[in-house]
C-alpha positions as CSV (number, residue, x, y, z in Angstrom):
1,M,-165.3,76.8,-34.1
2,T,-165.1,79.4,-36.8
3,V,-167.3,81.7,-34.8
4,A,-165.1,81.2,-31.8
5,I,-162.0,81.9,-33.9
6,G,-163.7,84.9,-35.3
7,I,-164.7,86.1,-31.8
8,V,-161.2,85.5,-30.6
9,I,-159.8,87.2,-33.7
10,G,-162.3,90.0,-33.2
11,A,-161.4,90.3,-29.5
12,V,-157.8,90.3,-30.4
13,V,-158.4,92.9,-33.0
14,I,-160.4,95.0,-30.5
15,A,-157.7,94.6,-27.9
16,V,-155.1,95.6,-30.4
17,V,-157.1,98.5,-31.6
18,L,-157.8,99.6,-28.0
19,G,-154.2,99.1,-27.1
20,L,-153.1,101.2,-30.1
21,A,-155.7,103.8,-29.1
22,Y,-154.3,103.9,-25.6
23,V,-150.7,104.2,-26.8
24,S,-151.7,106.9,-29.3
25,Q,-153.5,108.7,-26.5
26,R,-150.4,108.6,-24.2
27,E,-148.2,109.8,-27.0
28,F,-150.5,112.6,-27.8
29,R,-150.7,113.6,-24.2
30,D,-146.9,113.5,-23.7
31,T,-146.4,115.4,-27.0
32,M,-148.9,118.1,-25.9
33,V,-147.4,118.4,-22.4
34,Y,-143.9,118.6,-23.8
35,Q,-144.8,121.2,-26.5
36,T,-146.7,123.2,-23.9
37,E,-143.7,123.1,-21.5
38,Q,-141.4,124.2,-24.2
39,Q,-143.7,127.1,-25.1
40,L,-144.0,128.1,-21.5
41,L,-140.2,128.0,-21.2
42,T,-139.8,130.1,-24.3
43,I,-142.3,132.7,-23.0
44,A,-140.5,132.7,-19.6
45,K,-137.1,133.3,-21.2
46,A,-138.4,136.0,-23.4
47,T,-140.2,137.8,-20.5
48,A,-137.1,137.4,-18.3
49,R,-134.9,138.9,-21.1
50,S,-137.4,141.8,-21.4
51,V,-137.3,142.5,-17.6
52,E,-133.5,142.3,-17.6
53,G,-133.3,144.6,-20.7
54,F,-135.7,147.1,-19.1
55,V,-133.6,147.3,-15.9
56,T,-130.3,147.3,-17.9
57,L,-131.6,150.1,-20.2
58,H,-132.5,152.2,-17.1
59,S,-129.1,151.4,-15.6
60,E,-127.3,152.5,-18.8
61,A,-129.4,155.6,-19.1
62,L,-128.5,156.5,-15.4
63,Q,-124.8,155.9,-16.1
64,T,-125.0,158.2,-19.2
65,M,-126.7,160.9,-17.1
66,A,-124.0,160.6,-14.5
67,Q,-121.2,161.0,-17.1
68,E,-122.8,164.0,-18.9
69,T,-121.1,167.4,-18.5
70,L,-124.3,168.7,-16.8
71,F,-123.2,166.6,-13.8
72,Q,-119.5,167.3,-13.9
73,A,-118.2,169.8,-11.4
74,E,-115.8,172.6,-12.4
75,K,-112.2,172.3,-11.3
76,G,-111.5,173.7,-7.8
77,T,-115.0,173.9,-6.4
78,A,-116.6,172.0,-3.6
79,A,-118.4,168.8,-4.5
80,S,-121.7,169.6,-2.7
81,R,-122.0,173.0,-4.3
82,D,-121.1,171.6,-7.8
83,L,-123.8,168.9,-7.7
84,A,-126.3,171.3,-6.1
85,D,-125.8,173.8,-8.9
86,L,-126.0,171.3,-11.8
87,G,-128.5,169.1,-13.5
88,Y,-131.8,169.8,-11.8
89,S,-133.6,170.8,-14.9
90,R,-132.2,167.8,-16.7
91,L,-133.4,165.5,-13.9
92,E,-136.9,167.1,-14.0
93,L,-137.0,166.8,-17.8
94,F,-136.0,163.1,-17.7
95,Y,-138.6,162.4,-15.0
96,E,-141.3,164.0,-17.1
97,V,-140.4,161.9,-20.1
98,H,-140.2,158.6,-18.2
99,K,-142.6,159.2,-15.3
100,N,-144.7,156.2,-16.4
101,D,-141.7,153.9,-15.6
102,V,-139.8,155.9,-13.0
103,D,-141.1,156.5,-9.5
104,A,-138.5,159.2,-8.6
105,I,-135.0,160.5,-9.5
106,R,-132.8,161.7,-6.7
107,L,-129.4,163.4,-6.5
108,L,-127.2,162.9,-3.4
109,D,-123.8,164.5,-2.7
110,A,-120.6,162.7,-1.6
111,R,-121.8,162.6,2.1
112,G,-125.2,161.1,1.3
113,D,-127.1,164.4,1.7
114,L,-130.2,164.6,-0.5
115,L,-129.8,167.5,-2.9
116,H,-132.8,167.1,-5.3
117,R,-135.8,164.8,-5.9
118,S,-138.0,164.7,-9.0
119,P,-140.8,164.8,-8.4
120,P,-140.8,166.6,-5.0
121,R,-142.4,164.5,-2.2
122,K,-146.1,165.5,-1.9
123,G,-147.3,167.0,1.3
124,S,-143.9,167.6,2.8
125,G,-142.4,170.4,0.8
126,S,-138.7,170.3,0.1
127,E,-136.8,167.3,1.6
128,G,-134.0,169.7,2.5
129,R,-130.6,168.3,3.2
130,K,-131.8,165.0,4.5
131,N,-128.9,162.5,5.0
132,L,-129.5,159.0,3.6
133,A,-126.0,157.6,4.2
134,E,-127.4,155.0,6.7
135,R,-129.5,153.3,4.0
136,P,-127.7,150.1,2.9
137,S,-127.8,150.8,-0.8
138,V,-126.5,154.4,-0.3
139,A,-123.9,153.3,2.2
140,Y,-122.6,150.7,-0.3
141,V,-122.1,153.2,-3.1
142,L,-120.6,155.8,-0.7
143,K,-118.1,153.1,0.4
144,K,-117.4,151.3,-2.9
145,H,-118.0,154.1,-5.4
146,K,-119.6,151.5,-7.7
147,P,-123.1,151.1,-9.3
148,Y,-125.7,149.2,-7.2
149,V,-129.1,147.8,-7.5
150,G,-130.9,147.9,-4.2
151,D,-133.3,145.5,-2.6
152,V,-137.1,145.7,-3.2
153,F,-138.9,148.0,-0.8
154,L,-142.2,149.7,-0.3
155,N,-142.4,153.4,-1.2
156,Q,-144.6,155.9,0.6
157,A,-147.5,154.9,-1.7
158,G,-147.2,151.3,-0.6
159,I,-145.8,150.2,-4.0
160,L,-142.9,147.8,-4.4
161,T,-139.9,149.7,-5.8
162,I,-136.3,149.1,-6.6
163,S,-133.5,151.7,-6.6
164,L,-130.7,151.9,-9.2
165,L,-127.8,153.9,-7.9
166,E,-124.9,155.3,-10.0
167,P,-121.8,157.1,-8.6
168,V,-121.1,160.5,-10.1
169,F,-117.4,161.4,-10.7
170,S,-115.7,164.6,-11.8
171,E,-112.0,164.8,-12.6
172,N,-111.7,161.2,-11.1
173,Q,-113.2,162.4,-7.8
174,F,-116.3,161.0,-6.3
175,R,-118.9,163.7,-6.3
176,G,-122.2,162.0,-5.2
177,I,-124.9,159.5,-6.3
178,L,-127.6,159.6,-8.9
179,E,-130.6,157.4,-7.9
180,R,-133.5,156.3,-10.1
181,R,-136.4,154.5,-8.5
182,I,-138.5,152.1,-10.6
183,T,-141.8,150.7,-9.4
184,L,-142.4,147.0,-9.9
185,D,-145.9,147.9,-11.1
186,A,-144.2,149.5,-14.2
187,I,-142.3,146.3,-14.8
188,S,-145.3,144.1,-14.1
189,E,-147.7,146.1,-16.3
190,R,-145.3,146.2,-19.2
191,F,-143.9,142.7,-19.3
192,I,-145.6,140.3,-16.9
193,Q,-149.3,141.1,-16.8
194,P,-149.6,141.0,-20.7
195,V,-148.6,137.3,-20.5
196,K,-151.9,135.5,-21.1
197,L,-152.0,131.7,-21.6
198,G,-155.3,129.9,-22.3
199,G,-158.1,130.9,-20.0
200,R,-156.3,131.0,-16.6
201,G,-152.6,130.9,-17.4
202,C,-150.4,133.6,-16.1
203,A,-146.9,134.8,-15.2
204,W,-145.6,135.9,-11.8
205,M,-142.2,136.8,-10.3
206,F,-140.5,136.6,-6.9
207,D,-137.1,137.7,-5.7
208,Y,-134.1,135.9,-4.1
209,K,-135.8,136.1,-0.7
210,D,-138.9,134.3,-2.1
211,V,-140.9,137.5,-1.8
212,I,-143.6,137.7,-4.5
213,L,-143.0,140.8,-6.6
214,S,-145.7,140.4,-9.3
215,H,-148.8,138.2,-9.4
216,P,-152.3,138.3,-10.9
217,E,-153.6,138.2,-7.4
218,K,-152.7,141.5,-5.9
219,R,-153.1,140.2,-2.4
220,F,-150.1,137.9,-2.8
221,I,-147.7,140.7,-3.8
222,G,-145.2,141.5,-1.0
223,L,-145.7,138.1,0.8
224,S,-143.2,135.3,0.8
225,I,-144.1,132.1,-1.0
226,E,-144.3,130.1,2.2
227,E,-146.8,132.7,3.6
228,V,-149.0,132.4,0.5
229,I,-149.0,128.6,0.7
230,R,-149.7,128.6,4.4
231,K,-152.6,131.1,3.9
232,M,-154.1,129.0,1.1
233,H,-154.1,125.8,3.2
234,L,-155.4,127.7,6.2
235,A,-158.3,128.8,4.0
236,R,-159.2,125.1,3.5
237,G,-158.7,124.3,7.2
238,E,-155.3,122.7,6.8
239,R,-152.4,123.5,9.1
240,F,-148.7,122.8,8.7
241,H,-145.9,123.0,11.2
242,E,-142.7,124.5,9.9
243,H,-141.1,121.2,8.9
244,G,-144.3,119.9,7.4
245,L,-144.7,123.0,5.2
246,K,-141.2,122.6,3.9
247,E,-141.9,118.9,3.0
248,H,-145.1,119.9,1.3
249,I,-143.2,122.5,-0.8
250,L,-140.4,120.1,-1.6
251,K,-143.0,117.5,-2.8
252,N,-145.6,119.6,-4.6
253,H,-143.5,122.7,-5.6
254,N,-140.3,121.0,-6.7
255,Y,-139.5,123.7,-9.2
256,L,-138.9,126.2,-6.3
257,N,-136.0,124.0,-5.1
258,R,-134.7,123.4,-8.7
259,L,-134.7,127.2,-9.2
260,K,-131.9,127.5,-6.7
261,L,-129.7,125.1,-8.7
262,E,-130.9,125.7,-12.3
263,D,-131.1,128.8,-14.5
264,S,-134.3,127.7,-16.2
265,G,-136.5,124.7,-16.6
266,F,-140.1,123.4,-16.1
267,G,-142.1,121.3,-13.7
268,L,-145.4,120.3,-12.3
269,F,-147.0,121.5,-9.0
270,V,-150.3,121.6,-7.2
271,N,-152.0,125.0,-6.9
272,C,-152.7,125.3,-3.2
273,E,-155.8,127.5,-3.8
274,T,-157.6,125.4,-6.5
275,N,-155.8,122.1,-5.6
276,E,-155.3,121.6,-9.4
277,D,-152.1,120.5,-11.2
278,E,-150.4,123.3,-13.1
279,L,-147.6,123.2,-15.6
280,V,-144.9,125.8,-14.9
281,A,-141.8,127.1,-16.6
282,Y,-139.2,129.2,-14.7
283,K,-136.3,131.4,-15.6
284,K,-133.9,133.4,-13.4
285,V,-133.8,137.1,-14.0
286,A,-130.5,138.8,-13.3
287,I,-131.0,142.1,-11.5
288,G,-127.7,143.6,-10.5
289,D,-125.8,141.0,-8.5
290,R,-129.0,139.2,-7.5
291,D,-131.4,136.8,-9.2
292,W,-135.1,137.2,-9.3
293,N,-137.3,134.3,-10.6
294,L,-139.9,134.4,-13.3
295,V,-142.6,131.7,-13.3
296,V,-145.1,131.0,-16.1
297,A,-148.0,128.7,-15.1
298,L,-150.8,127.0,-17.0
299,P,-153.5,124.8,-15.4
300,Y,-153.0,121.3,-16.6
301,D,-156.7,120.8,-17.3
302,E,-156.5,123.4,-20.1
303,I,-154.4,121.0,-22.1
304,A,-156.0,117.9,-20.5
305,G,-159.4,118.9,-22.0
306,P,-158.2,118.5,-25.6
307,I,-156.3,115.4,-24.6
308,N,-159.4,113.8,-23.1
309,R,-161.6,114.8,-26.0
310,H,-159.1,113.2,-28.3
311,A,-159.2,110.0,-26.2
312,R,-163.0,109.9,-26.3
313,N,-163.0,110.2,-30.0
314,I,-160.4,107.5,-30.4
315,F,-162.3,105.0,-28.3
316,A,-165.7,106.0,-29.9
317,L,-164.2,105.2,-33.2
318,A,-162.7,101.9,-32.0
319,G,-165.9,100.0,-32.8
320,I,-165.9,101.4,-36.3
321,V,-162.3,100.7,-36.7
322,V,-163.0,97.0,-35.8
323,F,-165.2,96.8,-38.9
324,L,-163.1,99.1,-41.0
325,F,-159.8,97.9,-39.5
326,G,-157.7,98.1,-42.7
327,L,-159.1,101.5,-43.7
328,G,-159.1,102.8,-40.2
329,G,-155.6,101.6,-39.5
330,A,-154.2,103.1,-42.7
331,F,-156.0,106.4,-41.9
332,L,-154.7,106.4,-38.3
333,L,-151.1,105.8,-39.5
334,K,-151.5,108.5,-42.1
335,T,-152.9,110.9,-39.5
336,Q,-150.0,110.3,-37.1
337,R,-147.5,110.7,-39.9
338,R,-149.1,113.9,-41.1
339,K,-149.3,115.2,-37.6
340,A,-145.5,114.6,-37.1
341,E,-144.8,116.3,-40.4
342,L,-146.9,119.3,-39.5
343,E,-145.2,119.6,-36.1
344,T,-141.8,119.3,-37.8
345,E,-142.8,121.9,-40.4
346,A,-144.2,124.2,-37.8
347,K,-141.0,123.9,-35.8
348,Y,-138.9,124.5,-38.9
349,L,-140.9,127.6,-39.8
350,K,-140.6,128.9,-36.3
351,E,-136.9,128.5,-36.3
352,M,-136.7,130.1,-39.7
353,A,-138.7,133.1,-38.5
354,A,-136.5,133.4,-35.5
355,S,-133.3,133.2,-37.6
356,A,-134.7,135.8,-40.0
357,N,-135.5,138.2,-37.2
358,A,-132.1,137.7,-35.7
359,L,-130.5,138.3,-39.1
360,R,-132.5,141.5,-39.6
361,E,-131.5,142.7,-36.1
362,S,-127.9,141.9,-36.7
363,E,-128.0,143.8,-40.0
364,R,-129.6,146.8,-38.4
365,R,-127.0,146.9,-35.6
366,L,-124.2,146.6,-38.2
367,R,-125.8,149.3,-40.4
368,D,-126.1,151.6,-37.4
369,L,-122.5,151.0,-36.4
370,V,-121.2,151.7,-39.9
371,N,-123.4,154.7,-40.5
372,N,-122.5,156.3,-37.2
373,S,-118.8,155.4,-37.3
374,L,-116.2,158.2,-36.9
375,T,-114.1,156.4,-39.5
376,G,-114.8,156.8,-43.2
377,I,-115.7,153.5,-44.8
378,F,-116.1,152.7,-48.5
379,I,-116.0,149.6,-50.7
380,I,-114.3,149.4,-54.2
381,Q,-115.6,146.8,-56.6
382,E,-114.7,146.5,-60.2
383,D,-112.7,149.8,-60.0
384,R,-115.8,151.6,-58.7
385,I,-116.9,152.9,-55.3
386,V,-120.1,150.9,-54.7
387,Y,-120.6,152.0,-51.0
388,K,-119.6,154.8,-48.7
389,N,-120.8,155.7,-45.2
390,P,-121.8,159.2,-44.1
391,E,-118.4,160.0,-42.6
392,Q,-116.7,159.1,-45.9
393,E,-119.1,161.4,-47.8
394,R,-118.1,164.1,-45.4
395,L,-114.4,163.5,-46.0
396,F,-114.6,163.2,-49.8
397,G,-117.5,165.7,-50.4
398,P,-120.1,165.0,-53.0
399,L,-119.0,162.4,-55.6
400,P,-120.7,161.7,-59.0
401,E,-122.3,158.3,-59.5
402,P,-120.6,156.0,-60.5
403,F,-117.2,157.1,-59.4
404,S,-113.7,155.5,-59.8
405,L,-111.1,156.2,-57.2
406,K,-108.4,156.6,-59.8
407,D,-110.4,159.6,-61.1
408,F,-109.9,161.4,-57.8
409,Q,-107.8,164.4,-58.7
410,S,-107.8,166.2,-55.4
411,I,-104.7,164.4,-53.9
412,H,-102.0,166.7,-52.5
413,P,-99.2,167.0,-55.0
414,H,-96.6,165.6,-52.6
415,D,-98.7,162.5,-52.0
416,A,-99.9,161.9,-55.6
417,E,-97.2,159.3,-56.4
418,A,-97.6,157.4,-53.1
419,F,-101.4,157.3,-53.6
420,R,-101.0,156.0,-57.2
421,R,-98.7,153.1,-55.9
422,F,-101.2,152.4,-53.0
423,Y,-104.1,152.3,-55.4
424,Q,-102.3,149.9,-57.8
425,K,-101.3,147.5,-55.0
426,V,-104.9,147.6,-53.6
427,M,-106.5,146.8,-57.0
428,S,-103.9,144.2,-57.9
429,G,-104.5,142.3,-54.7
430,A,-100.8,142.2,-53.9
431,A,-101.4,142.2,-50.2
432,N,-104.4,141.3,-48.0
433,A,-104.1,144.6,-46.1
434,L,-102.3,147.8,-46.8
435,D,-101.8,151.0,-44.8
436,T,-100.8,154.5,-45.9
437,E,-101.2,158.2,-45.0
438,I,-102.2,160.8,-47.6
439,R,-103.4,164.3,-47.9
440,F,-106.3,165.4,-50.2
441,Y,-108.9,168.1,-50.7
442,P,-112.7,167.4,-50.8
443,M,-114.3,167.6,-54.2
444,N,-114.7,171.2,-55.6
445,R,-112.3,172.6,-52.9
446,I,-108.9,171.8,-54.5
447,G,-106.1,174.0,-53.2
448,N,-108.0,175.3,-50.2
449,A,-105.6,174.8,-47.3
450,V,-108.4,175.2,-44.8
451,D,-110.3,172.2,-46.2
452,M,-107.2,169.9,-46.7
453,R,-107.7,166.5,-45.1
454,W,-104.9,164.3,-43.8
455,V,-106.1,160.7,-43.4
456,H,-104.8,157.2,-42.5
457,C,-106.0,154.6,-44.9
458,R,-106.2,150.8,-44.5
459,A,-107.3,148.6,-47.4
460,S,-108.4,145.0,-47.0
461,L,-109.6,142.3,-49.4
462,I,-113.1,141.2,-48.7
463,Q,-116.1,139.4,-50.3
464,Y,-119.0,141.9,-51.1
465,Q,-122.2,140.5,-52.5
466,R,-120.4,137.3,-53.5
467,K,-117.7,139.2,-55.4
468,E,-114.2,140.2,-54.6
469,A,-113.9,143.8,-53.3
470,V,-111.6,146.1,-51.3
471,L,-112.7,147.5,-48.0
472,V,-111.1,150.9,-47.2
473,N,-111.2,152.4,-43.7
474,M,-110.2,156.1,-43.7
475,M,-109.5,157.8,-40.4
476,D,-109.3,161.6,-40.3
477,I,-106.0,162.5,-38.6
478,T,-105.9,166.2,-39.7
479,R,-106.0,167.6,-36.2
480,A,-103.3,165.3,-35.0
481,K,-101.0,166.2,-37.9
482,E,-101.8,169.9,-37.3
483,F,-100.8,169.6,-33.7
484,E,-97.7,167.6,-34.7
485,Q,-96.7,170.3,-37.1
486,L,-97.4,173.0,-34.5
487,V,-95.2,171.3,-32.0
488,L,-92.5,170.8,-34.6
489,T,-92.7,174.5,-35.7
490,K,-92.6,175.6,-32.1
491,Q,-89.4,173.5,-31.5
492,K,-87.9,175.0,-34.7
493,M,-88.7,178.5,-33.7
494,V,-87.3,178.0,-30.2
495,S,-84.1,176.6,-31.6
496,L,-83.8,179.3,-34.3
497,G,-84.7,181.9,-31.8
498,H,-81.7,180.9,-29.6
499,V,-79.4,180.8,-32.7
500,A,-80.8,184.2,-34.0
501,A,-80.4,185.8,-30.6
502,G,-76.8,184.6,-30.4
503,I,-76.0,185.8,-33.9
504,A,-77.6,189.1,-33.2
505,H,-75.6,189.5,-30.0
506,E,-72.3,188.7,-31.7
507,I,-73.1,191.1,-34.6
508,R,-74.4,193.9,-32.5
509,N,-71.3,194.3,-30.2
510,P,-68.8,194.9,-33.0
511,L,-71.4,196.9,-35.0
512,S,-71.7,199.3,-32.0
513,G,-68.0,199.7,-32.0
514,I,-68.0,200.4,-35.8
515,N,-70.7,203.1,-35.3
516,I,-68.7,204.7,-32.5
517,Y,-65.5,204.8,-34.6
518,L,-67.4,206.2,-37.6
519,A,-68.9,209.0,-35.6
520,T,-65.4,209.8,-34.2
521,L,-63.9,209.7,-37.7
522,K,-66.6,212.0,-39.0
523,K,-65.9,214.5,-36.2
524,L,-62.2,214.4,-36.8
525,L,-62.7,214.9,-40.5
526,G,-64.9,217.9,-39.7
527,D,-62.1,219.4,-37.6
528,S,-59.3,218.7,-40.0
529,G,-58.6,221.1,-42.8
530,D,-55.6,219.3,-44.4
531,L,-57.7,217.3,-46.8
532,G,-59.2,220.2,-48.3
533,Q,-62.9,221.0,-48.7
534,K,-63.5,218.4,-51.4
535,G,-61.6,215.7,-49.7
536,V,-63.5,216.3,-46.5
537,Q,-66.8,216.2,-48.3
538,K,-65.9,213.0,-50.1
539,A,-64.7,211.4,-46.8
540,E,-67.9,212.4,-45.1
541,R,-70.0,210.9,-47.9
542,I,-68.1,207.6,-47.6
543,V,-68.6,207.7,-43.8
544,E,-72.3,208.4,-44.3
545,Q,-72.6,205.4,-46.7
546,I,-70.9,203.2,-44.2
547,Q,-73.3,204.5,-41.5
548,S,-76.2,203.8,-43.7
549,A,-75.1,200.2,-44.3
550,S,-74.5,199.9,-40.6
551,G,-78.0,201.1,-40.0
552,K,-79.4,198.5,-42.3
553,I,-77.5,195.8,-40.5
554,E,-78.8,197.2,-37.2
555,S,-82.4,197.0,-38.7
556,V,-81.9,193.4,-39.7
557,V,-80.5,192.6,-36.2
558,K,-83.6,194.2,-34.7
559,R,-85.9,192.2,-36.9
560,V,-84.1,189.0,-35.9
561,M,-84.3,190.0,-32.2
562,D,-88.0,190.7,-32.6
563,F,-88.5,187.2,-34.1
564,S,-86.4,185.4,-31.4
565,K,-88.2,187.3,-28.6
566,P,-91.6,188.4,-29.8
567,S,-93.6,190.7,-27.5
568,R,-97.0,189.6,-26.3
569,P,-99.9,191.5,-27.9
570,K,-101.4,194.3,-25.8
571,L,-105.0,193.5,-26.2
572,A,-107.6,196.3,-26.0
573,L,-111.0,196.9,-27.6
574,T,-110.1,197.8,-31.1
575,N,-111.9,198.7,-34.4
576,I,-110.1,196.5,-36.8
577,N,-111.1,198.8,-39.7
578,Q,-108.9,201.5,-38.3
579,S,-105.8,199.2,-38.3
580,I,-106.7,198.3,-41.9
581,E,-107.0,202.0,-42.9
582,E,-103.6,202.8,-41.3
583,A,-102.0,199.9,-43.2
584,I,-103.6,201.1,-46.5
585,N,-102.4,204.7,-46.0
586,L,-98.8,203.4,-45.3
587,S,-98.8,201.3,-48.5
588,A,-100.8,203.6,-50.8
589,L,-97.9,205.4,-52.3
590,T,-95.9,202.3,-53.0
591,L,-98.9,200.6,-54.7
592,R,-99.6,203.7,-56.9
593,K,-96.0,203.7,-58.1
594,R,-96.2,200.0,-59.0
595,G,-99.5,200.5,-60.8
596,I,-101.5,198.4,-58.4
597,E,-105.2,199.1,-58.0
598,L,-106.4,198.7,-54.4
599,E,-110.0,197.8,-53.6
600,K,-111.4,197.7,-50.1
601,S,-114.7,196.4,-48.8
602,L,-114.9,197.2,-45.1
603,S,-118.0,196.4,-43.1
604,P,-119.3,199.5,-41.3
605,A,-121.0,197.4,-38.7
606,L,-117.8,195.6,-37.6
607,P,-117.9,195.0,-33.9
608,Q,-114.9,195.9,-31.7
609,C,-112.7,193.0,-30.6
610,H,-109.8,192.5,-28.2
611,A,-106.6,193.1,-30.3
612,D,-103.3,194.9,-30.5
613,S,-104.0,197.5,-33.2
614,H,-100.3,198.1,-34.0
615,L,-99.6,194.4,-34.4
616,I,-102.7,193.9,-36.6
617,E,-101.6,196.9,-38.7
618,Q,-98.1,195.2,-39.0
619,V,-99.6,191.9,-40.2
620,I,-101.9,193.6,-42.8
621,L,-99.0,195.8,-44.1
622,N,-96.9,192.7,-44.4
623,L,-99.5,190.9,-46.4
624,V,-100.1,193.9,-48.7
625,T,-96.3,194.2,-49.2
626,N,-96.0,190.5,-50.1
627,A,-98.9,190.8,-52.5
628,A,-97.3,193.8,-54.2
629,Q,-93.9,192.0,-54.5
630,A,-95.7,188.9,-55.9
631,M,-97.3,191.0,-58.7
632,R,-94.0,192.8,-59.6
633,D,-93.7,190.8,-62.8
634,A,-97.4,190.2,-63.4
635,E,-99.4,191.6,-66.3
636,D,-102.0,194.3,-65.8
637,P,-104.5,194.7,-64.3
638,K,-102.8,194.3,-60.9
639,K,-105.3,194.3,-58.1
640,I,-105.4,193.9,-54.4
641,E,-108.6,193.7,-52.4
642,I,-109.0,194.1,-48.6
643,A,-112.3,193.1,-47.1
644,S,-113.6,192.8,-43.5
645,F,-116.8,191.3,-42.2
646,V,-118.2,189.2,-39.3
647,E,-118.7,185.5,-39.5
648,N,-119.4,182.9,-36.7
649,N,-118.6,185.5,-34.0
650,H,-115.2,186.2,-35.6
651,V,-113.9,189.3,-37.3
652,V,-112.6,188.1,-40.7
653,I,-110.1,190.0,-42.8
654,K,-109.3,188.9,-46.4
655,V,-106.3,190.2,-48.4
656,S,-106.6,189.0,-52.0
657,D,-104.4,189.7,-55.1
658,S,-104.3,188.9,-58.8
659,G,-100.7,187.6,-58.7
660,P,-99.5,184.1,-59.4
661,G,-100.8,182.7,-56.1
662,V,-99.2,180.2,-53.7
663,P,-98.5,176.7,-55.2
664,V,-100.6,174.0,-53.5
665,G,-97.5,172.1,-52.5
666,D,-96.1,175.1,-50.6
667,R,-99.3,176.1,-48.7
668,D,-98.5,174.0,-45.7
669,K,-94.9,175.4,-45.4
670,I,-95.2,179.1,-46.1
671,F,-95.7,179.9,-42.4
672,D,-92.6,178.0,-41.4
673,P,-89.7,180.2,-40.2
674,F,-87.3,181.2,-42.9
675,F,-89.2,179.5,-45.7
676,T,-89.2,181.7,-48.8
677,T,-89.4,181.4,-52.6
678,K,-87.9,184.9,-53.1
679,S,-84.2,185.5,-53.4
680,D,-84.4,188.8,-51.5
681,S,-86.6,187.7,-48.6
682,S,-85.6,186.5,-45.1
683,G,-88.7,184.3,-44.8
684,I,-89.6,185.8,-41.4
685,G,-92.6,188.0,-42.3
686,L,-95.3,185.4,-42.8
687,S,-94.1,183.3,-39.8
688,L,-94.1,186.3,-37.6
689,S,-97.6,187.3,-38.9
690,H,-98.9,183.8,-38.2
691,R,-97.5,184.0,-34.6
692,I,-99.1,187.4,-34.0
693,I,-102.5,186.2,-35.1
694,S,-102.1,182.9,-33.1
695,D,-101.3,185.1,-30.0
696,H,-104.6,186.8,-30.6
697,G,-106.4,183.4,-30.4
698,G,-107.1,183.6,-34.2
699,S,-106.0,181.9,-37.4
700,L,-104.2,182.8,-40.6
701,D,-104.8,180.6,-43.7
702,V,-104.1,180.9,-47.4
703,A,-106.4,179.9,-50.3
704,T,-106.9,180.9,-54.0
705,S,-108.5,184.3,-54.7
706,K,-111.2,185.0,-57.3
707,W,-108.5,186.2,-59.7
708,G,-106.4,183.1,-59.3
709,G,-103.9,184.7,-57.0
710,A,-103.4,184.3,-53.3
711,E,-106.0,185.0,-50.7
712,F,-105.0,185.3,-47.0
713,R,-107.8,185.0,-44.5
714,I,-107.4,186.3,-40.9
715,E,-110.0,185.3,-38.2
716,I,-109.9,187.0,-34.8
717,P,-112.5,186.1,-32.1
718,V,-114.8,188.9,-31.1
719,E,-114.9,187.6,-27.5
720,K,-111.6,187.8,-25.5
721,R,-109.9,184.4,-25.1
722,T,-108.7,183.4,-21.6
723,E,-105.7,181.6,-23.2
724,T,-104.0,182.1,-26.5
725,R,-103.4,179.1,-28.7
């Protein structure tokens, strides 16, 4: 009885152990299959993204090429001739760089005529003006004027190829098509063939028409899936009618039907060639407005082998487990628990690695965005600038480390108080965001009007490295403000010109009458003897003084008229040094009387440029006269230096003095009409000089001379400008 009970108990124990072994085996198999399917799906998704990214990268590169100025036609010319004259060397260069990926690059005009092909087609010479408008992909772009990804086709070498087409526009007009051909061999060799799974696992791809685009078996490429399945069954002597083949595919290749409904997934199918079960994972690949399908397959027996070996070991140990039930049971439970822990830990580590890679990529993109931004960005923390991007370094110039913004002394005098209030509000946290506009000079360039920056600032409170900080975005609006000032000045000058012309007209009419009457009076006095000789002489002196005053009024009227209606410069090839010499000769006597030493440094190799020599002489004479007047009350030594040289294809003239200079706050106003700081000046001279230089296509700016006085810098282009500024 005891033996029977023992046998029964032993049998029960064996049955329990075997049952547990069987359950363990099933769980292990299911776990292995699930993990393998997930791994296959991950590989399929990653490979699909790589293929999509590869095609997208080429599409974006093609779009960039179509937008470049090399492909932009000049205004007023025919589209065909524009595209025929532009971009060939660029196309050939791009093909040479990417010829491993690109089959060909072609340029078509707006009618579909082939203008250029890189590389030229072998054995047929130039393709000439072959018209490709009948091709569906070309016809689509010609009609829609939109980018297009064509269907897969065989090129002349018998290789499957796709075409990426991009419309080319110039001045909002359709000019033609830029086409890039990519062989599927390039995609396959780079992304699909490298996918190796186990001993016989592989990846393959087919398009929306079920045509195989990439496969380890080259003989399947270009065939439809149904054709491949039919051929494999025919090789084994099996035949299907059309309906039977579809039922076979639906039963044994269910993932093909699921692909039409799902973006991704996995399944099990029978390999028609080997008649073996295979695990597959699939993922749609978005190519243009169509979907290709990527499949990753692994023979089931490659994971069944480890599963079966595991089963044999379990059942072989079952006998030992019977005798060592307690120890074996505990060991088995521990093994299962440890396996689950390891799987969880491996999954966690994998997720952590993926998260770390994603974080690094995000940081890289953000760093590239900030470093290449056209907006200056810097961060203030604990009253110190702790970060600034390259654009901000360009705006500020080199700053010492560490640097406090309150120590920045290069603010324009007119904006110093506004900047102080802005800085106080920012640092006090009075508002989450503040905006202001200020002017400043880069470090070590204080007072140089040429280098003055006008910026729009926005300050926001942020957390930086777990501490409170202030993020400041600084946008350079100098050019916009200069254009705004230019338009405002032009409007003022037009209005003042009308007023000045009216005043001059009203003054000139009675002034002419006065001159006529004075001339008549002088003649009558000469003919009259009643006043006596002395009386006549005295009367004539009075008349002459009145005529002199009238002449001065006439001169003022003439200058006002010149300002209101300035003449255009008569440009001719001129040696600027001659105009400088003429101005020096005219002002030499006045400068000697005032005790002013004149130095000149004129480049003998100065090239001729297109200029009006008389107007340039007038500008230089006006600058020298202003410099002399500015040093009227200055202490000795009084010096004026005139220099000429060539810089950046411009003739440069500098007039420097040792006077008091121009205050920083006035430098952006001294060229305004009628602005003056002298009681005996009309304020027209510098404004007129600035207009003359602008009409030459040049520039007139003011800075500080080496003696601390004013330095006016004139730049005139050597080449003749088609339009004046």
